[in-house]
C-alpha positions as a Markdown table, in Angstrom:
| # | Residue | x | y | z |
|---|---|---|---|---|
| 1 | Met | 110.6 | 107.6 | 82.9 |
| 2 | Thr | 107.9 | 108.6 | 80.4 |
| 3 | Ser | 108.8 | 110.3 | 77.1 |
| 4 | Glu | 107.3 | 113.5 | 78.4 |
| 5 | Gly | 109.5 | 113.3 | 81.5 |
| 6 | Ala | 112.6 | 112.6 | 79.5 |
| 7 | Leu | 111.7 | 115.5 | 77.2 |
| 8 | Arg | 111.5 | 117.9 | 80.2 |
| 9 | Arg | 114.8 | 116.6 | 81.5 |
| 10 | Val | 116.6 | 117.2 | 78.2 |
| 11 | Ser | 115.0 | 120.6 | 77.7 |
| 12 | Thr | 116.3 | 121.9 | 81.0 |
| 13 | Arg | 119.7 | 120.3 | 81.0 |
| 14 | Asp | 122.5 | 122.9 | 81.6 |
| 15 | Pro | 125.6 | 122.0 | 79.5 |
| 16 | Ala | 127.8 | 123.6 | 82.0 |
| 17 | Arg | 126.7 | 121.1 | 84.6 |
| 18 | Asp | 127.1 | 118.0 | 82.4 |
| 19 | Asp | 130.2 | 116.9 | 84.3 |
| 20 | Ala | 129.4 | 114.5 | 87.2 |
| 21 | Ala | 130.9 | 115.5 | 90.5 |
| 22 | Gly | 134.3 | 114.2 | 91.4 |
| 23 | Asp | 137.7 | 113.5 | 89.8 |
| 24 | Ile | 137.5 | 112.7 | 86.0 |
| 25 | Ala | 140.1 | 110.0 | 86.3 |
| 26 | Thr | 138.4 | 108.3 | 89.1 |
| 27 | Gln | 135.0 | 108.4 | 87.3 |
| 28 | Met | 136.5 | 107.0 | 84.1 |
| 29 | Arg | 138.3 | 104.1 | 85.8 |
| 30 | Ala | 135.1 | 103.2 | 87.6 |
| 31 | Leu | 133.3 | 103.3 | 84.2 |
| 32 | Gly | 136.0 | 101.1 | 82.7 |
| 33 | Arg | 135.6 | 98.5 | 85.5 |
| 34 | Arg | 131.8 | 98.4 | 84.9 |
| 35 | Ala | 132.4 | 97.9 | 81.2 |
| 36 | Arg | 134.9 | 95.1 | 81.8 |
| 37 | Lys | 132.5 | 93.3 | 84.1 |
| 38 | Ala | 129.7 | 93.7 | 81.5 |
| 39 | Ala | 131.9 | 92.5 | 78.7 |
| 40 | Arg | 132.4 | 89.2 | 80.4 |
| 41 | Leu | 128.7 | 88.7 | 80.7 |
| 42 | Ile | 128.0 | 89.8 | 77.1 |
| 43 | Ala | 130.7 | 87.5 | 75.8 |
| 44 | Leu | 128.9 | 84.5 | 77.4 |
| 45 | Ala | 125.3 | 85.6 | 76.4 |
| 46 | Pro | 123.7 | 83.2 | 73.9 |
| 47 | Glu | 123.0 | 84.6 | 70.4 |
| 48 | Ala | 119.2 | 84.5 | 71.1 |
| 49 | Gln | 119.6 | 86.8 | 74.1 |
| 50 | Arg | 121.8 | 89.2 | 72.2 |
| 51 | Asn | 119.4 | 89.3 | 69.3 |
| 52 | Ala | 116.5 | 89.9 | 71.7 |
| 53 | Ala | 118.4 | 92.8 | 73.2 |
| 54 | Leu | 118.9 | 94.3 | 69.8 |
| 55 | Ala | 115.2 | 94.1 | 69.0 |
| 56 | Ala | 114.4 | 95.7 | 72.4 |
| 57 | Met | 117.0 | 98.4 | 71.7 |
| 58 | Ala | 115.4 | 99.2 | 68.4 |
| 59 | Ala | 112.0 | 99.4 | 70.0 |
| 60 | Ala | 113.3 | 101.7 | 72.7 |
| 61 | Leu | 114.7 | 104.1 | 70.2 |
| 62 | Arg | 111.3 | 104.4 | 68.6 |
| 63 | Glu | 109.6 | 104.8 | 72.0 |
| 64 | His | 112.1 | 107.5 | 73.0 |
| 65 | Ala | 111.7 | 109.4 | 69.7 |
| 66 | Ala | 110.4 | 112.6 | 71.4 |
| 67 | Pro | 113.2 | 113.1 | 73.9 |
| 68 | Ile | 115.8 | 112.1 | 71.4 |
| 69 | Leu | 114.6 | 114.6 | 68.8 |
| 70 | Ala | 114.2 | 117.3 | 71.5 |
| 71 | Ala | 117.8 | 116.8 | 72.6 |
| 72 | Asn | 118.9 | 116.9 | 69.0 |
| 73 | Ala | 117.0 | 120.2 | 68.5 |
| 74 | Leu | 119.0 | 121.7 | 71.3 |
| 75 | Asp | 122.3 | 120.4 | 69.9 |
| 76 | Leu | 121.3 | 121.8 | 66.5 |
| 77 | Ala | 120.4 | 125.2 | 67.9 |
| 78 | Glu | 123.8 | 125.4 | 69.7 |
| 79 | Ala | 125.6 | 124.4 | 66.5 |
| 80 | Arg | 123.8 | 127.0 | 64.4 |
| 81 | Ala | 124.5 | 129.7 | 67.0 |
| 82 | Ala | 128.2 | 128.7 | 66.8 |
| 83 | Gly | 128.1 | 129.3 | 63.0 |
| 84 | Gln | 128.7 | 125.7 | 62.0 |
| 85 | Thr | 128.6 | 124.8 | 58.3 |
| 86 | Ala | 125.6 | 123.3 | 56.5 |
| 87 | Ala | 127.5 | 120.0 | 56.1 |
| 88 | Phe | 128.2 | 119.9 | 59.8 |
| 89 | Ile | 124.6 | 120.5 | 60.6 |
| 90 | Asp | 123.6 | 117.7 | 58.2 |
| 91 | Arg | 125.9 | 115.3 | 60.1 |
| 92 | Leu | 124.4 | 116.3 | 63.4 |
| 93 | Leu | 120.7 | 116.4 | 62.3 |
| 94 | Leu | 118.2 | 113.8 | 63.4 |
| 95 | Asp | 114.6 | 113.9 | 62.1 |
| 96 | Pro | 111.8 | 111.2 | 62.3 |
| 97 | Ala | 113.0 | 109.5 | 59.2 |
| 98 | Arg | 116.6 | 109.3 | 60.2 |
| 99 | Leu | 115.7 | 108.1 | 63.7 |
| 100 | Ser | 113.5 | 105.4 | 62.1 |
| 101 | Asp | 116.4 | 104.4 | 59.9 |
| 102 | Met | 118.6 | 104.3 | 63.0 |
| 103 | Ala | 116.2 | 101.9 | 64.8 |
| 104 | Asp | 115.9 | 99.8 | 61.6 |
| 105 | Ala | 119.7 | 99.5 | 61.4 |
| 106 | Val | 119.9 | 98.3 | 65.1 |
| 107 | Ala | 117.2 | 95.8 | 64.4 |
| 108 | Ser | 118.9 | 94.6 | 61.2 |
| 109 | Val | 122.1 | 93.7 | 63.1 |
| 110 | Ala | 120.1 | 91.0 | 64.9 |
| 111 | Gly | 119.7 | 89.3 | 61.5 |
| 112 | Leu | 123.4 | 89.0 | 60.9 |
| 113 | Pro | 125.1 | 85.6 | 61.4 |
| 114 | Asp | 126.5 | 85.2 | 64.9 |
| 115 | Pro | 130.2 | 86.1 | 64.6 |
| 116 | Leu | 131.1 | 84.4 | 67.9 |
| 117 | Gly | 132.2 | 80.8 | 68.1 |
| 118 | Arg | 132.9 | 80.5 | 64.3 |
| 119 | Val | 135.6 | 78.0 | 63.6 |
| 120 | Leu | 137.9 | 80.0 | 61.3 |
| 121 | Ala | 140.3 | 77.1 | 60.6 |
| 122 | Ser | 140.9 | 73.6 | 61.9 |
| 123 | Trp | 143.6 | 71.0 | 61.3 |
| 124 | Thr | 145.1 | 67.9 | 62.9 |
| 125 | Gln | 148.8 | 67.4 | 63.5 |
| 126 | Pro | 150.6 | 64.1 | 63.0 |
| 127 | Asn | 150.6 | 63.5 | 66.7 |
| 128 | Gly | 146.8 | 63.5 | 66.8 |
| 129 | Leu | 146.3 | 67.0 | 68.3 |
| 130 | Arg | 143.3 | 68.7 | 66.7 |
| 131 | Phe | 143.5 | 72.5 | 66.5 |
| 132 | Glu | 140.7 | 75.0 | 66.0 |
| 133 | Arg | 141.0 | 78.8 | 65.5 |
| 134 | Val | 137.7 | 80.2 | 66.9 |
| 135 | Ala | 136.3 | 83.7 | 66.8 |
| 136 | Thr | 136.0 | 85.5 | 70.2 |
| 137 | Pro | 135.1 | 89.1 | 71.3 |
| 138 | Leu | 137.7 | 91.8 | 71.5 |
| 139 | Gly | 136.4 | 92.8 | 75.0 |
| 140 | Val | 135.8 | 96.5 | 75.7 |
| 141 | Ile | 135.7 | 98.9 | 72.7 |
| 142 | Ala | 136.1 | 102.6 | 73.2 |
| 143 | Val | 134.6 | 104.7 | 70.4 |
| 144 | Ile | 135.4 | 108.4 | 70.3 |
| 145 | Phe | 133.2 | 110.4 | 67.9 |
| 146 | Glu | 132.2 | 113.9 | 67.1 |
| 147 | Ser | 129.1 | 115.2 | 65.5 |
| 148 | Arg | 127.3 | 112.1 | 64.3 |
| 149 | Pro | 124.8 | 111.0 | 67.0 |
| 150 | Asn | 123.8 | 107.9 | 65.0 |
| 151 | Val | 127.3 | 106.4 | 65.8 |
| 152 | Thr | 125.9 | 105.9 | 69.4 |
| 153 | Ala | 123.4 | 103.4 | 68.1 |
| 154 | Asp | 125.5 | 101.8 | 65.4 |
| 155 | Ala | 128.5 | 101.2 | 67.7 |
| 156 | Gly | 126.3 | 100.0 | 70.5 |
| 157 | Ala | 124.5 | 97.5 | 68.3 |
| 158 | Leu | 127.6 | 96.1 | 66.6 |
| 159 | Cys | 129.5 | 95.7 | 69.9 |
| 160 | Leu | 126.6 | 93.8 | 71.4 |
| 161 | Lys | 126.2 | 91.5 | 68.5 |
| 162 | Ser | 129.9 | 90.7 | 68.6 |
| 163 | Gly | 129.9 | 90.1 | 72.3 |
| 164 | Asn | 131.7 | 93.2 | 73.3 |
| 165 | Ala | 131.0 | 96.1 | 75.7 |
| 166 | Ala | 131.2 | 99.7 | 74.4 |
| 167 | Ile | 132.4 | 102.9 | 76.0 |
| 168 | Leu | 131.2 | 105.8 | 73.8 |
| 169 | Arg | 132.5 | 109.3 | 74.0 |
| 170 | Ala | 130.4 | 111.7 | 72.0 |
| 171 | Gly | 131.6 | 115.1 | 70.9 |
| 172 | Ser | 130.3 | 118.2 | 72.7 |
| 173 | Asp | 128.2 | 119.1 | 69.7 |
| 174 | Ser | 126.2 | 115.8 | 69.8 |
| 175 | Phe | 126.3 | 115.2 | 73.6 |
| 176 | Arg | 122.6 | 115.7 | 74.3 |
| 177 | Ser | 121.5 | 113.6 | 71.4 |
| 178 | Ala | 123.9 | 110.8 | 72.1 |
| 179 | Ser | 123.0 | 110.8 | 75.8 |
| 180 | Glu | 119.3 | 110.2 | 75.0 |
| 181 | Ile | 120.1 | 107.5 | 72.4 |
| 182 | Ala | 122.4 | 105.7 | 74.9 |
| 183 | Leu | 119.6 | 105.8 | 77.5 |
| 184 | Ala | 117.3 | 104.0 | 75.1 |
| 185 | Leu | 119.9 | 101.4 | 74.2 |
| 186 | Arg | 120.6 | 100.6 | 77.9 |
| 187 | Glu | 116.8 | 100.2 | 78.5 |
| 188 | Gly | 116.7 | 97.6 | 75.7 |
| 189 | Leu | 119.7 | 95.8 | 77.1 |
| 190 | Glu | 118.1 | 95.5 | 80.5 |
| 191 | Ala | 114.8 | 94.5 | 79.1 |
| 192 | Ala | 116.5 | 91.4 | 77.6 |
| 193 | Gly | 118.2 | 90.6 | 80.9 |
| 194 | Leu | 121.7 | 91.9 | 79.9 |
| 195 | Pro | 123.7 | 94.6 | 81.8 |
| 196 | Gly | 123.0 | 98.1 | 80.8 |
| 197 | Asp | 126.7 | 98.8 | 81.5 |
| 198 | Ala | 127.5 | 97.0 | 78.3 |
| 199 | Ile | 126.8 | 100.3 | 76.5 |
| 200 | Gln | 128.0 | 103.4 | 78.4 |
| 201 | Leu | 128.2 | 107.0 | 77.2 |
| 202 | Val | 130.9 | 109.0 | 78.9 |
| 203 | Pro | 128.9 | 111.4 | 81.1 |
| 204 | Thr | 131.0 | 114.5 | 80.6 |
| 205 | Arg | 132.2 | 116.9 | 77.9 |
| 206 | Asp | 135.5 | 117.3 | 79.6 |
| 207 | Arg | 138.3 | 116.4 | 77.2 |
| 208 | Ala | 140.3 | 115.0 | 80.1 |
| 209 | Ala | 138.0 | 111.9 | 79.8 |
| 210 | Val | 139.4 | 111.2 | 76.3 |
| 211 | Gly | 142.9 | 111.2 | 77.7 |
| 212 | Glu | 141.9 | 108.7 | 80.3 |
| 213 | Met | 140.3 | 106.5 | 77.7 |
| 214 | Leu | 143.5 | 106.6 | 75.5 |
| 215 | Gln | 145.5 | 105.4 | 78.5 |
| 216 | Gly | 143.3 | 102.3 | 78.6 |
| 217 | Leu | 141.4 | 102.8 | 82.0 |
| 218 | Asp | 143.8 | 100.6 | 83.9 |
| 219 | Gly | 143.7 | 97.8 | 81.3 |
| 220 | Cys | 139.9 | 97.8 | 80.9 |
| 221 | Val | 139.9 | 99.1 | 77.2 |
| 222 | Asp | 141.0 | 96.7 | 74.5 |
| 223 | Val | 140.8 | 98.9 | 71.4 |
| 224 | Val | 140.0 | 102.5 | 70.5 |
| 225 | Val | 138.0 | 103.6 | 67.4 |
| 226 | Pro | 138.2 | 107.3 | 66.6 |
| 227 | Arg | 135.4 | 108.7 | 64.4 |
| 228 | Gly | 136.1 | 112.3 | 63.5 |
| 229 | Gly | 138.3 | 114.9 | 61.9 |
| 230 | Lys | 142.1 | 114.8 | 61.4 |
| 231 | Ser | 142.8 | 116.5 | 64.7 |
| 232 | Leu | 140.9 | 113.8 | 66.7 |
| 233 | Val | 142.5 | 110.9 | 64.8 |
| 234 | Ala | 145.9 | 112.4 | 65.1 |
| 235 | Arg | 145.5 | 112.8 | 68.9 |
| 236 | Val | 144.3 | 109.3 | 69.3 |
| 237 | Gln | 147.1 | 107.8 | 67.2 |
| 238 | Ser | 149.7 | 109.9 | 69.1 |
| 239 | Asp | 148.4 | 109.4 | 72.7 |
| 240 | Ala | 146.7 | 105.9 | 72.7 |
| 241 | Arg | 148.3 | 103.2 | 74.8 |
| 242 | Val | 145.9 | 100.6 | 73.4 |
| 243 | Pro | 145.4 | 99.4 | 69.8 |
| 244 | Val | 143.6 | 101.8 | 67.5 |
| 245 | Phe | 141.3 | 101.1 | 64.5 |
| 246 | Ala | 142.3 | 104.3 | 62.6 |
| 247 | His | 139.5 | 106.0 | 60.7 |
| 248 | Leu | 141.3 | 108.7 | 58.8 |
| 249 | Asp | 139.8 | 111.5 | 56.7 |
| 250 | Gly | 137.9 | 110.5 | 53.5 |
| 251 | Asn | 139.8 | 112.3 | 50.7 |
| 252 | Cys | 138.0 | 110.2 | 48.1 |
| 253 | His | 138.5 | 110.4 | 44.4 |
| 254 | Val | 136.5 | 109.6 | 41.2 |
| 255 | Tyr | 138.6 | 109.0 | 38.2 |
| 256 | Val | 136.9 | 109.3 | 34.8 |
| 257 | His | 138.9 | 107.1 | 32.5 |
| 258 | Ala | 139.3 | 107.6 | 28.8 |
| 259 | Gln | 136.8 | 104.8 | 28.1 |
| 260 | Ala | 134.1 | 106.1 | 30.5 |
| 261 | Asp | 130.5 | 106.4 | 29.4 |
| 262 | Leu | 129.7 | 110.1 | 29.8 |
| 263 | Ala | 126.2 | 109.6 | 31.0 |
| 264 | Met | 127.3 | 107.0 | 33.6 |
| 265 | Ala | 130.2 | 109.2 | 34.7 |
| 266 | Arg | 127.9 | 112.2 | 35.2 |
| 267 | Lys | 125.5 | 110.2 | 37.3 |
| 268 | Ile | 128.2 | 108.7 | 39.4 |
| 269 | Val | 130.1 | 112.0 | 39.9 |
| 270 | Leu | 127.0 | 113.9 | 41.0 |
| 271 | Asn | 126.0 | 111.2 | 43.5 |
| 272 | Ala | 129.5 | 110.7 | 44.8 |
| 273 | Lys | 129.9 | 114.4 | 45.6 |
| 274 | Leu | 126.4 | 115.6 | 46.4 |
| 275 | Arg | 124.2 | 112.8 | 47.7 |
| 276 | Arg | 125.5 | 113.7 | 51.2 |
| 277 | Thr | 128.5 | 116.0 | 51.3 |
| 278 | Gly | 129.1 | 115.5 | 55.0 |
| 279 | Val | 129.9 | 111.7 | 54.9 |
| 280 | Cys | 133.4 | 110.3 | 54.7 |
| 281 | Gly | 132.6 | 108.6 | 51.4 |
| 282 | Ser | 131.8 | 111.9 | 49.6 |
| 283 | Ala | 134.1 | 112.4 | 46.6 |
| 284 | Glu | 136.4 | 115.4 | 47.2 |
| 285 | Thr | 138.4 | 115.2 | 43.9 |
| 286 | Leu | 137.4 | 114.5 | 40.4 |
| 287 | Leu | 140.2 | 113.3 | 38.0 |
| 288 | Val | 139.4 | 113.3 | 34.3 |
| 289 | Asp | 141.6 | 111.5 | 31.8 |
| 290 | Arg | 143.3 | 113.9 | 29.3 |
| 291 | Ala | 142.2 | 111.5 | 26.5 |
| 292 | Cys | 138.5 | 112.2 | 27.1 |
| 293 | Ala | 138.8 | 115.7 | 28.5 |
| 294 | Ala | 137.6 | 117.3 | 25.3 |
| 295 | Thr | 134.2 | 115.5 | 25.5 |
| 296 | His | 133.8 | 114.8 | 29.2 |
| 297 | Leu | 135.4 | 117.5 | 31.3 |
| 298 | Ser | 133.1 | 120.4 | 30.5 |
| 299 | Pro | 129.8 | 118.5 | 30.8 |
| 300 | Leu | 130.9 | 117.0 | 34.2 |
| 301 | Val | 132.1 | 120.3 | 35.6 |
| 302 | Ser | 129.0 | 122.1 | 34.3 |
| 303 | Ala | 126.7 | 119.5 | 35.9 |
| 304 | Leu | 128.5 | 120.1 | 39.3 |
| 305 | Leu | 128.3 | 123.8 | 39.0 |
| 306 | Asp | 124.7 | 123.8 | 38.0 |
| 307 | Ala | 123.9 | 121.6 | 41.0 |
| 308 | Gly | 125.4 | 124.2 | 43.3 |
| 309 | Cys | 128.8 | 122.7 | 43.9 |
| 310 | Ala | 131.8 | 125.0 | 43.9 |
| 311 | Val | 134.7 | 123.8 | 41.7 |
| 312 | Arg | 138.3 | 124.4 | 42.2 |
| 313 | Gly | 140.3 | 123.3 | 39.2 |
| 314 | Asp | 143.6 | 123.1 | 37.5 |
| 315 | Thr | 144.4 | 125.3 | 34.4 |
| 316 | Asp | 142.6 | 122.9 | 32.0 |
| 317 | Thr | 139.5 | 122.8 | 34.2 |
| 318 | Gln | 139.4 | 126.6 | 34.7 |
| 319 | Ala | 139.4 | 127.0 | 30.9 |
| 320 | Thr | 136.0 | 125.3 | 30.6 |
| 321 | Asp | 133.9 | 127.7 | 32.8 |
| 322 | Pro | 134.5 | 131.2 | 34.3 |
| 323 | Arg | 132.8 | 130.1 | 37.5 |
| 324 | Ile | 135.7 | 127.8 | 38.4 |
| 325 | Thr | 138.3 | 129.1 | 40.9 |
| 326 | Ala | 142.0 | 128.1 | 40.8 |
| 327 | Ala | 142.9 | 125.0 | 42.8 |
| 328 | Thr | 145.9 | 125.3 | 45.2 |
| 329 | Glu | 148.2 | 122.5 | 46.3 |
| 330 | Asp | 146.2 | 122.2 | 49.5 |
| 331 | Asp | 143.0 | 121.5 | 47.6 |
| 332 | Trp | 144.2 | 118.2 | 46.3 |
| 333 | Ala | 144.6 | 116.9 | 49.9 |
| 334 | Thr | 141.5 | 118.5 | 51.4 |
| 335 | Glu | 138.4 | 116.7 | 52.7 |
| 336 | Tyr | 135.8 | 119.4 | 52.2 |
| 337 | Leu | 132.7 | 117.7 | 53.6 |
| 338 | Asp | 130.9 | 120.4 | 51.8 |
| 339 | Arg | 129.6 | 121.4 | 48.3 |
| 340 | Ile | 133.1 | 121.9 | 47.0 |
| 341 | Ile | 135.2 | 119.6 | 44.7 |
| 342 | Ala | 138.7 | 119.8 | 43.3 |
| 343 | Val | 139.0 | 118.9 | 39.6 |
| 344 | Lys | 142.1 | 117.9 | 37.7 |
| 345 | Val | 143.0 | 116.6 | 34.3 |
| 346 | Val | 145.5 | 113.7 | 34.5 |
| 347 | Ser | 147.6 | 111.9 | 31.9 |
| 348 | Gly | 146.0 | 108.4 | 31.8 |
| 349 | Leu | 145.7 | 105.7 | 34.4 |
| 350 | Asp | 149.3 | 106.2 | 35.6 |
| 351 | Gly | 148.6 | 109.9 | 36.3 |
| 352 | Ala | 145.4 | 109.1 | 38.2 |
| 353 | Ile | 147.0 | 106.4 | 40.3 |
| 354 | Asp | 150.0 | 108.6 | 41.1 |
| 355 | His | 147.8 | 111.5 | 42.1 |
| 356 | Ile | 145.7 | 109.3 | 44.4 |
| 357 | Glu | 148.8 | 107.8 | 46.0 |
| 358 | Arg | 150.3 | 111.3 | 46.6 |
| 359 | Tyr | 147.2 | 113.1 | 47.9 |
| 360 | Gly | 144.7 | 110.4 | 48.9 |
| 361 | Ser | 143.9 | 109.1 | 52.4 |
| 362 | His | 143.6 | 105.4 | 51.5 |
| 363 | His | 139.8 | 105.6 | 52.2 |
| 364 | Thr | 137.6 | 105.1 | 49.1 |
| 365 | Asp | 138.4 | 105.7 | 45.4 |
| 366 | Ala | 136.5 | 104.9 | 42.2 |
| 367 | Ile | 137.2 | 104.5 | 38.5 |
| 368 | Val | 134.5 | 105.0 | 35.8 |
| 369 | Thr | 135.4 | 103.0 | 32.7 |
| 370 | Ala | 134.2 | 100.4 | 30.2 |
| 371 | Asp | 137.8 | 99.1 | 29.9 |
| 372 | Glu | 138.0 | 96.0 | 32.1 |
| 373 | Ala | 141.8 | 95.9 | 31.9 |
| 374 | Ala | 142.0 | 99.5 | 33.2 |
| 375 | Ala | 139.5 | 98.8 | 35.9 |
| 376 | Lys | 141.4 | 95.7 | 37.0 |
| 377 | Arg | 144.7 | 97.6 | 37.2 |
| 378 | Phe | 143.1 | 100.5 | 39.2 |
| 379 | Leu | 141.5 | 98.1 | 41.7 |
| 380 | Ala | 144.8 | 96.3 | 42.1 |
| 381 | Glu | 147.1 | 99.3 | 42.3 |
| 382 | Val | 145.1 | 101.9 | 44.3 |
| 383 | Asp | 146.0 | 101.2 | 47.9 |
| 384 | Ser | 142.7 | 102.2 | 49.6 |
| 385 | Ala | 140.4 | 100.4 | 52.0 |
| 386 | Ile | 137.6 | 100.5 | 49.4 |
| 387 | Val | 138.1 | 100.7 | 45.6 |
| 388 | Leu | 135.1 | 100.7 | 43.2 |
| 389 | His | 134.5 | 100.2 | 39.5 |
| 390 | Asn | 131.6 | 102.1 | 37.9 |
| 391 | Ala | 130.0 | 102.9 | 41.3 |
| 392 | Ser | 129.7 | 105.9 | 43.6 |
| 393 | Thr | 132.1 | 106.4 | 46.5 |
| 394 | Gln | 129.0 | 106.9 | 48.7 |
| 395 | Phe | 128.7 | 103.1 | 48.9 |
| 396 | Ala | 131.5 | 103.4 | 51.6 |
| 397 | Asp | 129.1 | 102.4 | 54.3 |
| 398 | Gly | 128.8 | 99.2 | 56.3 |
| 399 | Gly | 125.1 | 98.9 | 55.7 |
| 400 | Glu | 125.7 | 98.9 | 51.9 |
| 401 | Phe | 128.2 | 96.1 | 52.4 |
| 402 | Gly | 125.6 | 94.0 | 54.2 |
| 403 | Phe | 127.2 | 94.5 | 57.6 |
| 404 | Gly | 124.0 | 96.1 | 59.1 |
| 405 | Ala | 126.0 | 99.1 | 60.2 |
| 406 | Glu | 129.6 | 100.1 | 60.9 |
| 407 | Ile | 131.6 | 101.6 | 63.7 |
| 408 | Gly | 133.8 | 103.3 | 61.1 |
| 409 | Ile | 135.9 | 102.9 | 58.0 |
| 410 | Ala | 139.3 | 101.6 | 59.0 |
| 411 | Thr | 142.0 | 103.0 | 56.7 |
| 412 | Gly | 144.9 | 101.2 | 58.4 |
| 413 | Arg | 146.3 | 97.9 | 57.3 |
| 414 | Met | 146.2 | 95.9 | 60.6 |
| 415 | His | 143.4 | 93.5 | 61.6 |
| 416 | Ala | 140.4 | 95.5 | 60.2 |
| 417 | Arg | 140.2 | 97.5 | 57.0 |
| 418 | Gly | 137.2 | 99.2 | 55.3 |
| 419 | Pro | 133.8 | 99.1 | 57.1 |
| 420 | Val | 134.3 | 97.8 | 60.7 |
| 421 | Gly | 131.3 | 95.5 | 61.3 |
| 422 | Val | 130.7 | 92.6 | 63.7 |
| 423 | Glu | 133.4 | 90.3 | 62.2 |
| 424 | Gln | 136.0 | 92.9 | 62.5 |
| 425 | Leu | 135.1 | 93.4 | 66.1 |
| 426 | Cys | 136.2 | 89.8 | 66.9 |
| 427 | Ser | 139.6 | 88.3 | 67.7 |
| 428 | Phe | 140.2 | 84.6 | 68.0 |
| 429 | Lys | 141.7 | 82.0 | 70.2 |
| 430 | Tyr | 143.0 | 78.5 | 69.6 |
| 431 | Arg | 141.2 | 75.4 | 71.0 |
| 432 | Val | 143.4 | 72.3 | 71.1 |
| 433 | His | 141.9 | 68.8 | 71.6 |
| 434 | Gly | 144.1 | 66.0 | 72.6 |
| 435 | Ser | 143.9 | 62.4 | 73.8 |
| 436 | Gly | 146.7 | 62.4 | 76.4 |
| 437 | Gln | 149.6 | 63.7 | 74.2 |
| 438 | Ile | 152.7 | 65.0 | 75.9 |
| 439 | Arg | 155.6 | 66.7 | 74.3 |
| 440 | Pro | 158.8 | 64.6 | 73.9 |
């Protein structure tokens, strides 16, 4: 189909008719069987073929720019009509620059080392048996996401590189955009001689499809990755009958220690909060050490307010500026994803660590300090997937870690933690080499 034809198709699509005919459960199980079949082929595909497919997928995204952006315009119009926040619109928005970045990210995944077949460990037993632990794909990965259409491309690319098939379920807000992106990805797969069913977007907005995915599609789904708000993650964790890579909310903190350089702290705080407020690595709470509050609190708060960020503060913080509103107990545990931040004065490193442990979501937290001992203790004692010293929380991104992209930031403690890239999408098996040994 030409770009013009695709554009016409998207422009006339009726959301009320997105659901394919027939029973949702039957459709989803058939989709799962196709994914399982494709996963076996992808797992055996040589690295060169998988990389060629990634290059073709990136090229297809660029070639399909017109229909993708037209679909996104319709999604954006619907979101604005529904009164969605500016932060939500920013998460949903695609423009030529972001689409180009998306294609570049897919292409960059091809340059990552092949995660498959890596010998993770090897040893020989006294009886002469030689053991190898070798990286293998997980199989079929179901990714359930909401308003970020770029997840379609990131997840598809990472699953392909790691030898997995992907079943992607976009939120209703990004359904049109994700559908067009998925079409481009499938075109790239097929151009490289791989099955398009290795990347499938659930072709319905019906929430019953999510329930079917969480049940495992008759054993076809190996792991579920939720990308979205608390309600989505809570449902997945409650209802899933397959393993879950939990991506909880990003209630991220920046702690300005007593030995923090004020200029550095100001730069980091503004970036951590305001670079992009709608990403999970955006700072939601600023903690300022009481020992430096007299010199640091007012300048930091004023910089945030002057930049258009609302501040909700404790009593000490409110005293610095009449524009500050009083923070409630709920504010300390809130992921705003907006131009709002909670600010609190804490009593030293112990106070900061205690606050983060009580209210944080174990996602990403940072300390700003010139005191290496304090930094070492913060990095050791704050139990989050990502902890930073003298750097913005907005580095909570797989691309910034050198992973090419990410499926999500896993905040659990099993198997994968932090940015989930190609290595985290692998399991392993044991290869055992003998010379006729039998067990006595």
